[in-house]
N, CA, C and O atoms as CSV, one atom per row, in Angstrom:
chain,resi,resn,atom,element,x,y,z
A,1,UNK,N,N,25.597,22.603,3.097
A,1,UNK,CA,C,23.780,21.927,2.900
A,1,UNK,C,C,24.361,20.950,4.407
A,1,UNK,O,O,25.494,20.828,4.872
A,2,UNK,N,N,22.789,20.274,4.938
A,2,UNK,CA,C,22.969,19.148,5.721
A,2,UNK,C,C,22.015,17.866,4.762
A,2,UNK,O,O,21.167,17.874,3.869
A,3,UNK,N,N,22.584,17.082,5.388
A,3,UNK,CA,C,21.583,15.976,5.455
A,3,UNK,C,C,20.455,15.882,5.998
A,3,UNK,O,O,20.166,16.053,7.182
A,4,UNK,N,N,19.346,15.416,4.533
A,4,UNK,CA,C,17.844,15.241,5.307
A,4,UNK,C,C,17.814,13.537,4.485
A,4,UNK,O,O,18.408,13.033,3.532
A,5,UNK,N,N,16.531,12.964,5.707
A,5,UNK,CA,C,16.183,11.674,5.432
A,5,UNK,C,C,14.368,12.337,5.298
A,5,UNK,O,O,13.864,13.116,6.107
A,6,UNK,N,N,13.746,11.819,4.192
A,6,UNK,CA,C,12.563,11.521,4.613
A,6,UNK,C,C,11.903,10.455,4.138
A,6,UNK,O,O,12.479,9.658,3.398
A,7,UNK,N,N,10.399,10.273,4.560
A,7,UNK,CA,C,10.035,8.458,4.718
A,7,UNK,C,C,8.944,8.934,3.795
A,7,UNK,O,O,8.926,10.135,4.065
A,8,UNK,N,N,8.255,8.789,3.106
A,8,UNK,CA,C,6.849,8.601,2.598
A,8,UNK,C,C,6.434,7.188,2.075
A,8,UNK,O,O,6.939,6.087,1.858
A,9,UNK,N,N,5.362,7.764,2.000
A,9,UNK,CA,C,4.360,5.588,2.072
A,9,UNK,C,C,3.006,6.597,0.690
A,9,UNK,O,O,2.429,7.685,0.686
A,10,UNK,N,N,3.067,5.681,-0.023
A,10,UNK,CA,C,2.109,5.400,-1.290
A,10,UNK,C,C,1.007,4.255,-0.759
A,10,UNK,O,O,0.908,3.443,0.161
A,11,UNK,N,N,0.363,4.634,-1.739
A,11,UNK,CA,C,-1.398,3.554,-1.467
A,11,UNK,C,C,-0.206,2.045,-2.153
A,11,UNK,O,O,0.839,1.841,-2.770
A,12,UNK,N,N,-1.236,1.419,-1.534
A,12,UNK,CA,C,-1.006,-0.044,-2.716
A,12,UNK,C,C,-1.092,-0.448,-3.895
A,12,UNK,O,O,-0.602,-1.399,-4.503
A,13,UNK,N,N,-2.056,0.730,-4.267
A,13,UNK,CA,C,-2.471,0.540,-5.829
A,13,UNK,C,C,-1.757,0.401,-6.742
A,13,UNK,O,O,-2.338,-0.023,-7.741
A,14,UNK,N,N,-0.008,0.696,-6.921
A,14,UNK,CA,C,1.132,0.897,-7.758
A,14,UNK,C,C,1.327,0.241,-7.654
A,14,UNK,O,O,1.343,-0.276,-6.537
A,15,UNK,N,N,1.811,-0.621,-9.229
A,15,UNK,CA,C,2.215,-1.757,-9.814
A,15,UNK,C,C,3.792,-1.256,-9.550
A,15,UNK,O,O,4.133,-0.124,-9.206
A,16,UNK,N,N,4.650,-2.395,-9.801
A,16,UNK,CA,C,6.357,-1.765,-9.566
A,16,UNK,C,C,6.286,-1.131,-10.912
A,16,UNK,O,O,7.011,-0.173,-10.644
A,17,UNK,N,N,6.106,-1.029,-11.595
A,17,UNK,CA,C,6.386,0.360,-12.997
A,17,UNK,C,C,5.720,1.332,-12.352
A,17,UNK,O,O,6.503,2.282,-12.349
A,18,UNK,N,N,4.674,1.669,-11.772
A,18,UNK,CA,C,4.058,3.439,-11.698
A,18,UNK,C,C,4.909,3.679,-9.977
A,18,UNK,O,O,5.003,4.838,-9.572
A,19,UNK,N,N,5.488,2.481,-9.062
A,19,UNK,CA,C,6.138,3.221,-8.362
A,19,UNK,C,C,7.418,3.056,-8.644
A,19,UNK,O,O,8.044,2.820,-7.610
A,20,UNK,N,N,8.263,3.080,-9.841
A,20,UNK,CA,C,9.687,3.452,-10.319
A,20,UNK,C,C,9.338,4.966,-10.882
A,20,UNK,O,O,10.113,5.893,-10.645
A,21,UNK,N,N,7.873,5.201,-11.801
A,21,UNK,CA,C,7.581,6.527,-12.407
A,21,UNK,C,C,7.652,7.264,-10.744
A,21,UNK,O,O,8.584,8.067,-10.703
A,22,UNK,N,N,6.789,7.154,-9.228
A,22,UNK,CA,C,6.687,8.066,-8.517
A,22,UNK,C,C,7.842,8.404,-8.088
A,22,UNK,O,O,8.142,9.538,-7.715
A,23,UNK,N,N,8.962,6.917,-8.124
A,23,UNK,CA,C,10.255,7.498,-6.927
A,23,UNK,C,C,11.468,8.363,-8.155
A,23,UNK,O,O,12.501,8.897,-7.750
A,24,UNK,N,N,11.035,8.337,-9.735
A,24,UNK,CA,C,12.026,9.468,-10.667
A,24,UNK,C,C,11.078,10.983,-10.429
A,24,UNK,O,O,11.787,11.976,-10.267
A,25,UNK,N,N,10.047,11.144,-10.408
A,25,UNK,CA,C,9.007,12.011,-9.713
A,25,UNK,C,C,10.020,12.721,-8.693
A,25,UNK,O,O,10.640,13.773,-8.852
A,26,UNK,N,N,10.011,11.813,-7.560
A,26,UNK,CA,C,10.453,12.202,-6.466
A,26,UNK,C,C,12.080,12.634,-6.306
A,26,UNK,O,O,12.506,13.007,-5.213
A,27,UNK,N,N,12.646,12.579,-7.083
A,27,UNK,CA,C,14.278,12.755,-7.621
A,27,UNK,C,C,14.000,13.818,-8.067
A,27,UNK,O,O,14.338,14.669,-7.244
A,28,UNK,N,N,13.503,14.315,-9.046
A,28,UNK,CA,C,13.003,14.884,-10.045
A,28,UNK,C,C,12.907,16.385,-9.104
A,28,UNK,O,O,13.408,17.496,-9.279
A,29,UNK,N,N,12.022,15.822,-8.055
A,29,UNK,CA,C,11.300,17.089,-7.486
A,29,UNK,C,C,12.570,17.654,-6.576
A,29,UNK,O,O,12.901,18.831,-6.432
A,30,UNK,N,N,13.318,16.210,-5.878
A,30,UNK,CA,C,14.259,17.084,-5.009
A,30,UNK,C,C,15.174,17.942,-6.017
A,30,UNK,O,O,15.598,18.997,-5.544
A,31,UNK,N,N,15.466,17.696,-7.080
A,31,UNK,CA,C,16.542,17.600,-7.631
A,31,UNK,C,C,15.939,19.613,-7.907
A,31,UNK,O,O,16.599,20.553,-7.463
A,32,UNK,N,N,15.114,19.716,-8.404
A,32,UNK,CA,C,14.046,21.258,-8.494
A,32,UNK,C,C,14.368,22.116,-7.453
A,32,UNK,O,O,14.259,23.334,-7.600
A,33,UNK,N,N,14.926,21.392,-5.951
A,33,UNK,CA,C,14.826,22.018,-4.716
A,33,UNK,C,C,16.467,22.489,-4.444
A,33,UNK,O,O,17.048,23.134,-3.570
A,34,UNK,N,N,16.790,21.914,-5.477
A,34,UNK,CA,C,18.429,22.348,-5.286
A,34,UNK,C,C,19.551,21.031,-4.494
A,34,UNK,O,O,20.767,20.936,-4.324
A,35,UNK,N,N,18.329,20.159,-4.167
A,35,UNK,CA,C,19.263,18.865,-3.509
A,35,UNK,C,C,20.062,17.952,-4.471
A,35,UNK,O,O,19.691,17.681,-5.614
A,36,UNK,N,N,21.342,17.450,-3.815
A,36,UNK,CA,C,22.106,17.025,-4.081
A,36,UNK,C,C,22.625,15.541,-3.071
A,36,UNK,O,O,22.428,15.460,-1.858
A,37,UNK,N,N,23.276,14.520,-3.880
A,37,UNK,CA,C,23.364,13.135,-3.626
A,37,UNK,C,C,22.084,12.143,-3.019
A,37,UNK,O,O,22.100,11.454,-1.999
A,38,UNK,N,N,21.189,12.291,-3.826
A,38,UNK,CA,C,20.065,11.706,-3.395
A,38,UNK,C,C,20.100,10.104,-3.382
A,38,UNK,O,O,20.876,9.504,-4.126
A,39,UNK,N,N,19.362,9.532,-2.641
A,39,UNK,CA,C,19.809,8.220,-2.551
A,39,UNK,C,C,18.363,7.710,-2.011
A,39,UNK,O,O,17.817,8.040,-0.958
A,40,UNK,N,N,17.917,6.874,-2.948
A,40,UNK,CA,C,17.201,6.088,-2.697
A,40,UNK,C,C,16.700,4.647,-2.199
A,40,UNK,O,O,17.143,3.696,-2.843
A,41,UNK,N,N,15.897,4.387,-1.215
A,41,UNK,CA,C,15.445,3.196,-0.860
A,41,UNK,C,C,14.296,2.481,-0.781
A,41,UNK,O,O,13.687,2.731,0.260
A,42,UNK,N,N,13.642,1.501,-1.650
A,42,UNK,CA,C,12.702,1.436,-1.649
A,42,UNK,C,C,12.180,0.699,0.034
A,42,UNK,O,O,12.885,-0.309,0.019
A,43,UNK,N,N,11.684,0.660,0.890
A,43,UNK,CA,C,11.355,-0.653,2.123
A,43,UNK,C,C,10.097,-1.582,1.450
A,43,UNK,O,O,9.968,-2.778,1.714
A,44,UNK,N,N,9.536,-1.116,0.883
A,44,UNK,CA,C,8.376,-2.951,1.117
A,44,UNK,C,C,7.352,-2.156,1.161
A,44,UNK,O,O,7.348,-0.998,1.578
A,45,UNK,N,N,6.105,-3.011,0.558
A,45,UNK,CA,C,4.938,-2.526,0.978
A,45,UNK,C,C,4.885,-3.164,2.683
A,45,UNK,O,O,5.520,-4.136,3.091
A,46,UNK,N,N,4.242,-2.575,3.225
A,46,UNK,CA,C,3.771,-3.013,4.947
A,46,UNK,C,C,2.302,-2.745,5.298
A,46,UNK,O,O,1.534,-1.906,4.827
A,47,UNK,N,N,2.136,-3.544,6.116
A,47,UNK,CA,C,0.339,-3.276,6.601
A,47,UNK,C,C,0.613,-2.384,7.911
A,47,UNK,O,O,1.301,-2.609,8.907
A,48,UNK,N,N,0.028,-1.578,7.635
A,48,UNK,CA,C,-0.096,-0.921,9.169
A,48,UNK,C,C,-0.880,-0.969,9.999
A,48,UNK,O,O,-1.913,-1.581,9.725
A,49,UNK,N,N,-0.730,-0.264,11.571
A,49,UNK,CA,C,-1.381,-1.021,12.423
A,49,UNK,C,C,-3.223,-0.441,13.112
A,49,UNK,O,O,-4.173,-0.896,13.749
A,50,UNK,N,N,-2.821,0.690,12.493
A,50,UNK,CA,C,-4.365,1.361,12.164
A,50,UNK,C,C,-4.274,1.890,10.720
A,50,UNK,O,O,-3.187,2.091,10.178
A,51,UNK,N,N,-5.598,2.132,10.048
A,51,UNK,CA,C,-5.912,2.635,8.852
A,51,UNK,C,C,-5.005,3.886,8.654
A,51,UNK,O,O,-4.672,4.486,9.676
A,52,UNK,N,N,-4.541,4.375,7.366
A,52,UNK,CA,C,-4.323,5.859,7.086
A,52,UNK,C,C,-5.418,6.327,5.839
A,52,UNK,O,O,-6.122,5.785,4.988
A,53,UNK,N,N,-5.219,7.121,6.117
A,53,UNK,CA,C,-6.433,7.571,4.585
A,53,UNK,C,C,-7.583,6.607,4.394
A,53,UNK,O,O,-8.402,6.754,3.487
A,54,UNK,N,N,-7.638,5.342,5.513
A,54,UNK,CA,C,-8.727,4.336,4.715
A,54,UNK,C,C,-7.967,3.302,3.820
A,54,UNK,O,O,-8.655,2.709,2.989
A,55,UNK,N,N,-6.565,3.000,3.891
A,55,UNK,CA,C,-5.690,2.082,3.417
A,55,UNK,C,C,-4.936,1.311,4.766
A,55,UNK,O,O,-4.604,1.813,5.840
A,56,UNK,N,N,-4.818,0.091,4.348
A,56,UNK,CA,C,-4.210,-1.120,5.203
A,56,UNK,C,C,-2.837,-1.015,5.054
A,56,UNK,O,O,-2.005,-0.907,5.956
A,57,UNK,N,N,-2.657,-1.053,3.888
A,57,UNK,CA,C,-1.260,-1.300,3.368
A,57,UNK,C,C,-0.601,-0.069,2.809
A,57,UNK,O,O,-1.222,0.992,2.746
A,58,UNK,N,N,0.880,-0.209,2.324
A,58,UNK,CA,C,1.909,1.211,1.833
A,58,UNK,C,C,2.828,0.332,1.330
A,58,UNK,O,O,2.960,-0.859,1.611
A,59,UNK,N,N,3.526,1.085,0.476
A,59,UNK,CA,C,4.916,1.444,0.475
A,59,UNK,C,C,5.420,2.568,1.150
A,59,UNK,O,O,5.031,3.736,1.123
A,60,UNK,N,N,6.432,1.989,1.819
A,60,UNK,CA,C,7.715,3.029,2.401
A,60,UNK,C,C,8.972,3.127,1.431
A,60,UNK,O,O,9.831,2.282,1.182
A,61,UNK,N,N,8.816,4.360,0.985
A,61,UNK,CA,C,10.182,4.642,0.382
A,61,UNK,C,C,11.197,5.806,0.936
A,61,UNK,O,O,10.635,6.874,1.180
A,62,UNK,N,N,12.012,5.776,1.071
A,62,UNK,CA,C,13.200,6.938,1.907
A,62,UNK,C,C,13.917,7.315,1.129
A,62,UNK,O,O,14.476,6.546,0.347
A,63,UNK,N,N,14.078,8.448,1.127
A,63,UNK,CA,C,15.231,9.405,0.432
A,63,UNK,C,C,15.985,10.160,1.399
A,63,UNK,O,O,15.391,10.766,2.291
A,64,UNK,N,N,17.089,10.177,1.316
A,64,UNK,CA,C,18.318,10.882,1.648
A,64,UNK,C,C,19.196,11.575,0.631
A,64,UNK,O,O,19.750,10.996,-0.303
A,65,UNK,N,N,19.281,13.005,0.924
A,65,UNK,CA,C,19.713,13.609,0.496
A,65,UNK,C,C,20.080,15.455,0.936
A,65,UNK,O,O,19.645,16.216,1.799
A,66,UNK,N,N,21.124,15.588,-0.214
A,66,UNK,CA,C,21.272,17.471,0.979
A,66,UNK,C,C,21.008,18.125,0.775
A,66,UNK,O,O,20.896,18.096,-0.450
A,67,UNK,N,N,20.673,19.138,1.194
A,67,UNK,CA,C,19.847,20.847,0.925
A,67,UNK,C,C,20.098,21.439,1.839
A,67,UNK,O,O,20.330,21.135,3.008
A,68,UNK,N,N,20.037,22.732,1.067
A,68,UNK,CA,C,20.114,23.980,2.087
A,68,UNK,C,C,18.950,24.228,3.207
A,68,UNK,O,O,17.735,24.362,3.058
A,69,UNK,N,N,19.579,24.238,4.119
A,69,UNK,CA,C,18.702,24.991,5.484
A,69,UNK,C,C,17.269,25.852,5.286
A,69,UNK,O,O,16.359,25.819,6.114
A,70,UNK,N,N,17.239,26.508,4.228
A,70,UNK,CA,C,16.596,27.741,3.922
A,70,UNK,C,C,15.283,26.997,2.852
A,70,UNK,O,O,14.251,27.664,2.772
A,71,UNK,N,N,15.331,25.738,2.111
A,71,UNK,CA,C,14.338,25.134,1.396
A,71,UNK,C,C,13.782,23.952,2.211
A,71,UNK,O,O,12.914,23.317,1.611
A,72,UNK,N,N,14.061,23.561,3.327
A,72,UNK,CA,C,13.526,22.534,3.928
A,72,UNK,C,C,11.963,22.642,4.621
A,72,UNK,O,O,11.250,21.684,4.922
A,73,UNK,N,N,11.686,23.911,4.764
A,73,UNK,CA,C,9.977,23.674,5.080
A,73,UNK,C,C,9.303,23.874,3.979
A,73,UNK,O,O,8.157,23.515,3.704
A,74,UNK,N,N,10.259,24.614,3.200
A,74,UNK,CA,C,9.131,24.936,1.509
A,74,UNK,C,C,9.133,23.622,1.052
A,74,UNK,O,O,8.092,23.384,0.440
A,75,UNK,N,N,10.199,22.300,1.133
A,75,UNK,CA,C,10.101,20.876,0.876
A,75,UNK,C,C,9.006,20.278,1.573
A,75,UNK,O,O,7.991,19.792,1.073
A,76,UNK,N,N,9.256,20.348,2.544
A,76,UNK,CA,C,7.881,19.907,3.615
A,76,UNK,C,C,6.780,20.250,2.655
A,76,UNK,O,O,6.377,19.530,1.741
A,77,UNK,N,N,6.387,21.326,2.949
A,77,UNK,CA,C,4.979,22.328,2.141
A,77,UNK,C,C,4.108,21.113,1.075
A,77,UNK,O,O,2.988,20.602,1.070
A,78,UNK,N,N,5.420,21.022,0.182
A,78,UNK,CA,C,5.222,20.526,-1.054
A,78,UNK,C,C,4.966,19.254,-0.927
A,78,UNK,O,O,4.079,18.752,-1.618
A,79,UNK,N,N,5.567,18.628,-0.180
A,79,UNK,CA,C,4.907,17.011,-0.070
A,79,UNK,C,C,3.686,16.980,0.752
A,79,UNK,O,O,2.783,16.144,0.736
A,80,UNK,N,N,3.832,18.160,1.559
A,80,UNK,CA,C,2.453,17.530,1.779
A,80,UNK,C,C,0.902,18.177,1.164
A,80,UNK,O,O,-0.189,18.022,1.711
A,81,UNK,N,N,1.173,18.934,-0.123
A,81,UNK,CA,C,0.840,19.079,-0.706
A,81,UNK,C,C,0.379,17.797,-2.286
A,81,UNK,O,O,-0.578,17.754,-3.059
A,82,UNK,N,N,1.243,17.221,-2.176
A,82,UNK,CA,C,0.963,16.147,-2.727
A,82,UNK,C,C,-0.103,15.139,-2.271
A,82,UNK,O,O,0.019,14.512,-1.218
A,83,UNK,N,N,-1.047,15.018,-3.016
A,83,UNK,CA,C,-2.297,14.160,-2.620
A,83,UNK,C,C,-2.240,12.213,-3.023
A,83,UNK,O,O,-3.017,11.317,-2.693
A,84,UNK,N,N,-1.014,12.186,-3.813
A,84,UNK,CA,C,-0.502,11.087,-3.866
A,84,UNK,C,C,0.026,10.130,-3.021
A,84,UNK,O,O,-0.020,8.912,-3.195
A,85,UNK,N,N,0.670,10.895,-1.839
A,85,UNK,CA,C,1.274,10.307,-0.912
A,85,UNK,C,C,0.335,10.179,0.892
A,85,UNK,O,O,-0.226,11.093,1.497
A,86,UNK,N,N,0.441,9.176,1.174
A,86,UNK,CA,C,-0.580,8.795,2.356
A,86,UNK,C,C,0.186,9.560,3.336
A,86,UNK,O,O,-0.599,10.418,3.741
A,87,UNK,N,N,1.445,9.717,4.001
A,87,UNK,CA,C,2.099,10.210,4.647
A,87,UNK,C,C,2.817,10.887,4.607
A,87,UNK,O,O,3.440,9.897,4.993
A,88,UNK,N,N,3.772,11.977,4.505
A,88,UNK,CA,C,5.734,11.397,5.047
A,88,UNK,C,C,6.076,12.378,6.467
A,88,UNK,O,O,5.326,12.987,7.229
A,89,UNK,N,N,7.425,12.229,6.427
A,89,UNK,CA,C,7.863,12.196,7.743
A,89,UNK,C,C,9.850,12.910,7.303
A,89,UNK,O,O,10.793,12.129,7.176
A,90,UNK,N,N,9.982,14.353,7.171
A,90,UNK,CA,C,11.148,14.578,6.922
A,90,UNK,C,C,11.998,14.762,8.448
A,90,UNK,O,O,11.494,15.006,9.544
A,91,UNK,N,N,13.307,14.576,8.141
A,91,UNK,CA,C,14.055,14.876,9.463
A,91,UNK,C,C,15.952,15.102,9.141
A,91,UNK,O,O,16.558,14.558,8.217
A,92,UNK,N,N,16.541,15.999,10.144
A,92,UNK,CA,C,17.592,15.815,9.494
A,92,UNK,C,C,18.179,15.141,10.902
A,92,UNK,O,O,17.980,15.135,12.117
A,93,UNK,N,N,19.628,14.201,9.174
A,93,UNK,CA,C,21.023,14.026,9.976
A,93,UNK,C,C,21.953,14.607,10.406
A,93,UNK,O,O,22.379,15.721,10.103
A,94,UNK,N,N,22.429,13.650,11.365
A,94,UNK,CA,C,23.699,14.387,12.068
A,94,UNK,C,C,24.836,14.039,11.475
A,94,UNK,O,O,25.906,14.500,11.873
């Protein structure tokens, strides 16, 4: 298993309670792919330099987790299919 980090951006319309719900969904989603040692960190709301999908603000969430290499591409595809997310970025930590 290797360590991966995913940062995703949610639209600004979510309240704090709704954000917690979205983060819990992300945690359950990662567990369903066999991830372990999941660490979540909210980076807060930030203003974008250029709009993303007509939004000028977004909430950044950072996920750090262990996952088998053969599951990563499938996980990235599923993140991209999620219409709630404005943007995702996944990288492997060394």
